[in-house]
C-alpha positions as CSV (number, residue, x, y, z in Angstrom):
1,M,53.6,68.8,-112.6
2,L,50.8,67.0,-110.5
3,R,51.3,64.2,-112.5
4,V,55.0,63.4,-112.4
5,F,54.9,64.0,-109.2
6,E,52.7,61.0,-108.6
7,E,53.8,58.9,-111.5
8,S,57.2,59.1,-109.4
9,E,58.0,59.0,-106.5
10,D,62.3,59.4,-107.4
11,I,61.5,62.4,-108.9
12,L,59.2,64.4,-105.9
13,K,62.2,62.4,-103.7
14,I,64.3,64.8,-105.6
15,W,62.5,67.7,-105.6
16,N,61.2,67.6,-102.1
17,E,65.3,68.0,-101.7
18,L,65.7,71.4,-103.6
19,T,64.6,74.6,-101.7
20,P,61.8,76.5,-101.9
21,I,63.7,78.8,-104.6
22,Q,65.0,75.8,-106.3
23,R,61.3,75.2,-106.5
24,N,59.8,78.4,-107.7
25,E,62.3,78.5,-110.8
26,W,61.0,74.8,-112.1
27,I,57.4,76.0,-111.4
28,C,58.7,79.4,-113.6
29,W,59.8,78.4,-116.4
30,T,57.4,75.1,-116.7
31,T,54.2,77.6,-117.0
32,I,55.3,80.8,-117.9
33,V,55.4,79.3,-121.8
34,K,52.0,80.1,-123.9
35,K,51.8,76.7,-126.0
36,Q,51.2,73.2,-123.9
37,E,53.2,72.0,-126.4
38,T,56.2,73.9,-124.7
39,R,55.2,73.6,-121.4
40,E,55.3,69.5,-121.4
41,K,59.0,69.8,-123.3
42,H,60.2,72.0,-120.0
43,I,58.1,69.5,-117.6
44,Q,60.5,66.9,-119.8
45,R,63.7,68.5,-119.1
46,M,62.8,69.2,-115.7
47,I,62.8,65.3,-115.4
48,E,66.2,64.3,-117.1
49,E,67.2,67.7,-115.4
50,L,66.6,66.7,-111.5
51,K,67.4,62.7,-112.5
52,E,70.9,64.2,-113.3
53,G,71.1,66.9,-110.4
54,V,70.8,70.2,-111.8
55,K,69.0,72.4,-109.6
56,Q,66.7,74.8,-111.3
57,P,66.4,75.5,-115.1
58,C,69.8,76.9,-116.6
59,C,69.8,79.4,-119.2
60,W,66.5,82.0,-118.7
61,P,65.7,85.3,-116.7
62,G,64.4,83.9,-113.5
63,C,61.6,84.2,-112.1
64,P,59.7,87.4,-113.6
65,H,57.6,88.0,-110.4
66,R,60.7,88.1,-109.0
67,H,61.9,91.2,-111.4
68,P,59.1,93.1,-111.9
69,E,61.7,94.8,-114.0
70,R,61.2,92.4,-116.8
71,K,57.7,93.4,-117.7
72,T,57.9,92.2,-121.3
73,Y,56.9,88.7,-119.2
74,F,53.7,90.8,-117.4
75,N,50.6,92.5,-119.0
76,F,50.4,95.7,-116.6
77,K,47.6,97.5,-116.3
78,N,47.2,101.0,-114.0
79,L,44.0,100.3,-111.7
80,N,44.3,103.9,-111.7
81,E,43.6,104.8,-114.6
82,E,40.1,102.5,-114.8
């Protein structure tokens, strides 16, 4: 994502106008995927949607770290069992 901001002042300006939660949603949505190919698609979609005025990614359950009940996104390990 850093590359995107270095290459486009317009996107950086839009990004800086987002709230911290909106930026966090885009970061999570982009980085939570496993494959680099999918990550690149998410980054490209983020660029397009930010240009269109979309403030946060559509149609996903949200950042899992803000919703611990969504355990499928985490590899929980009980540290007391070690």
